[in-house]
N, C-alpha and C positions, 0 to 999 in steps of 0.2 A: 403696486409694490409686492404683490403676492409672488411674482416671479423672482424678485430680488430676495424675498424671504426664503424661498426654496434654495436659491444659490447660496445665500448666507449660511443656511443650515448645513448644506453640503460642504462648504469650505470650512465651517467650524468643526464639523465631525472629522474631516480629514486632518485638520490642524491638531485636534485632540489626539488622534492616533499617532501622528508624527511626533508630538510632544511626549507621548508615552514611550515610543521607541527611543527617543532621545534620553528620557529618564532612565530607561533600562540600560542603555549604553553607559550613562553616568554611573549607575550603580555597579555595573560590571567593572568599569574603570576604577572606582573607589575600592572595590573588593581586591582587584589586582594590586593596587598600590599598598593596601594593608598587608596582603600576603607577601608582597615584595619586601616590605619593611620587616615583617616577622621572620621571613626566611633569611634576610640579611643579618638580623640580630641573633637568631637562634642557631642557624646552620652556617652562617657566614657565606651564604650562597644565594644571591638575589636572582630574581627571575630574568633569564636571558632575553634581552630585546624589549623589555617593557617600555623603555623610552620611545622606541619606534611605534609601538602600539598606541601609547598615550598621544604621541604626536599626530597620528592619523585619526584617532577618535575625537580629539578635542574640537576640531572644526565642525565635525558632524553633530556633536552634542550641542554646541552653541547654535548652529544653524537650525536645529530641530525645534528650538523654542521660539524663534522669531514669528512664525505664522500665527501661533495662538496668542502671542502678545499683541500682535497687530489686530487680529479679528476681535479681541476683547478690549481693544483700545487701552492697553496697559502701558503705553509709552508715556513719557513725561511730557507735560504741556505747561506752558507758562501763560497764565491767564490775566495778569495784572493789566495789560493794555486793553484787552477786551472788556474787562470790568470797568475800566475808566470810560471807555467809549460807548458803552451800552450793549444791550443784549443782541440787537440786530447785527451790529458790527462784530461782536464777539463770535457769533455763529459763522459769519463769512470769513473771519480770521481763522477759525477752526477749519473751514473748507480749504483755505489757502495752505494751512499747515499740513492737512492731509494730502493735498496735491504735491507739496514739496516732498513729503515722506514717500509718496508713490514714485516720484521722479528719482529720489535717492536710491530706492531699492532697485529700480530699473538700471541705474548706473552701477550699483554694486554687483548685480547679476552679470551685467556685461563685462565688467572687469574680472570677475571670478572666472567667467568662461574663457577670457583671454589668458588668464593665469593657468587654468587647467590645460589649455592647449600648449602653453610654454613648458609645462613640467611633464610632458608626455613620456620622456625618456629617463626621468629621474626616479631613484629608488631610495628607500630609507637606508640609513647608514649601517645599521647592524644586521637586520634581517633581510635586507635587499628586497623589500616589498615595493612594488610600483606605487607611486603616490598619486598618479593622475586619476585613477578610478575614485579615490576618496575625495579628490577635489571636484570631480564631476558630480558626485553625490551631494557634496556641500553646495555646489552651484544649483543643483536641482531643488534642494531644500530651500535655498534662498529665493529661487525663482517662484516657488509656491507662495512666497510673501507678496508677490505682485497681485494675484487674484484676491488674496486676503485683504490687502490694503485697498484694492479697487472696490471691494464690497463696502468697506468702511467709508471710503471717500464718496461713493454713490449715496450711501445713507445720509452722510453729513450734508451733501448737496441737496438732497430731497428735503431734509430737515430745514435747511436754510431757505429754500424756495417755498416750502409749505410749513411755516412755523407752528401752525395750530393743528398739524396732522396727528400729533400724539406719538409719532414714531421717534424712537431714540436710537442713535447710532451705537450705543453701548449696552442696550438692553439684551438680556438673555433670550434666546429663541428656542430653547430646548423644550 
């Protein structure tokens, strides 16, 4: 499991960096919105094209937080069935849930790639910025969810196969 631990640390560190970039974009977007409102109220002159910029940034911001949420297992789980059926079955239900999550992200990335191809000639309404590069970036960020989820799924499987190993799929490895 040392190899998996090295991969997990690498994916975790990359996920943290991606989330920090996403947080920075969110702060920039928030500052732009506040400035837009203030300029509209005070000078009756809003920032030209802010709607276009917000439209492009929002998908990137949202996609940047998914990898860290997955690697830290911060997604919502429903455990009542596993608690009723016992610990061994609960662990395997967790594995099935992680596999389904992995499959879901593979499907999402596939569909985002198709969408990014379809919008290759489209531009924003006001500033005429091409939107395809932003959708490709969003697709890439979402694609990074796949290795993040793969690490979590692998750790859950190992935990299910070796229940007394002491390895937790949600423990911090910093």
